N, C-alpha and C positions, 0 to 999 in steps of 0.2 A: 085275745090279748087286746088291751085298750090302745087307743091312739097315743095316750101318754106314755105307755110302755114302749111302743114303737119309736117314739121320739127320743126316749132315753137311749135305746140301743143304736138308733141312727146317729145320735150325738156321740156315742162312744166310738162308732166307726169313723165319724168325721174327725174327732179329736186325735185318734190314733193315726189316721191318714195325714193330718196336718203335722203331727209330731214327726213322722217319717220325712215328709217334705222339708220341714225346717232343719232336720239333722243332716240331710243329704244335699242341701242347696249348693254347697261348694266342695263336695266330696267327689273325688275321682274314683273310678273303678279300682285302681291300684290301692288307693287309700282305704277303700272299703274292704278289699281283700286282705289287707295287712292289719286290720283293726278288729280283732275278735269280739271285743266288747260292743262295738257298733254293730257288727253282724248279728250278734245275739239279741241286741236291743231291737233292731229292726225286725228280726224274725219274731220276737215276742209281740211287737205291735201288730204284725200281720196276723198273728194268732188271735189277738184281741179283736181285730176287725172280723175275723172269721167266726169267733164265738158270738160276738154281738149280732152278726148277720144271721146266725143260726137261730137267734132269739126273736128276730123280727117276724111278725105275723105273716101268714100266707097272703092275706088281703093287702098288706102294705107292699109285699114283694111283687104281687101282680100289678099293683099300681105304679111300680117303678121298674119297668122292663129294661131300662137302660143300664141297670146294675146287674152284673153277672153273678147272681146269688149262688148258683151251684158251684161255680169255679172258686168263689171266695170261701165257701164252707168246705169245699174239697181240699183247698190248700191248708186250711186250719186243721182238717183231719190228718193230712200228711205230716204237718209239723208236730202235732201232738202224739200221734200213734207211731210215727216212724222217725222220731227225733234224731236217731243216730245217723240217718241218711239224708239230712236236710241238704238240699242242693242250693248252695249260696249263689250260684249263677242265676237260678230261678228267683231267689229272694231279691237279688239286685235288679233284675229286669222287671219284676213285679213292682218293686219300690220306685223305680225310676220311670217306668212306662205306664203302668196300670193304675198306680195310686193317684197321680194328678187328675185324670178324668173321673175317677171314683169320687174324689173329694169335691170336684165340681158338681157332680150329680147329687151328692149328699147335701151340698150347700143349698140346693133348691128345695130340699125337703125339711130342713131344720128351721123352725121358727126363730126369728130374731128376738132375743131377750132384751127387754128394756134395761138400760144401765142404771 
């Protein structure tokens, strides 16, 4: 896979992570628990992150050991293949605790586009 393809998928991961951060900035756990649309939307964005991570080349993954590639793709696998048993406690903790450091790591890898 080319560097360009990796950048595309890293960008998808970054965009989905930022989407999650922006939607949850002022949301409490109780609000999240009571809003099925938000829960499903965040779960979908985690799925997007996992699918994009799955498409990143092994070379790029090895060059970014600060990103938990296996955990990310494993979560995507659980969401897609065991969708009736999605644990929204795990979705919440992932979205609020794991996504901010992931976005920060991805920001280091994404080239800045000229405006």
